[in-house]
C-alpha positions, 0 to 999 in steps of 0.5 A, a space after each residue: 226567926 234565928 239567922 243561923 250562920 253556916 259553918 264554912 271551910 276553905 282549903 288552899 294549896 300552894 305549890 311554890 310556883 303560882 298563887 295559892 288556889 282553892 282546892 275545897 270549899 264547903 258549908 255546914 256538913 261539907 265544911 266539917 268534913 273538910 276540917 276533919 280531913 285537914 286534921 287527919 292529914 295534920 294540915 294546919 287550920 287557920 280560923 278567920 271567918 272574914 277571910 273565909 267569906 272572901 275565899 268562899 266567892 272563889 271557885 274550886 281551882 281558882 287562884 287567890 286574887 292579888 289583894 290576898 297575897 300578903 295575908 295568905 303569905 303570912 298564914 302560909 309562912 306561919 303554918 310552915 314554921 309550925 310544921 317545921 317545913 320552913 327555916 327562918 333567918 331568925 333561927 340562925 340568930 338564936 343559936 
């Protein structure tokens, strides 16, 4: 029997105040719908199966646990820089 690994997608929201929280989570077709919605909204997508498996244990609306703060902060920082929403101190040094 073939052990098929389901597609998995988790959406996080960060308001700048509290810890990021899970806003959507799904497998297979729902995961694809989450990814399509993110692409349509031009939301950056980060592919990390191990992280997604950990986040999949959280409920919708639940904040990420403190153990994930650093890794999620790094991903958010990178996503904000890609979108032009975050100015880094290094930007001033390059002028």
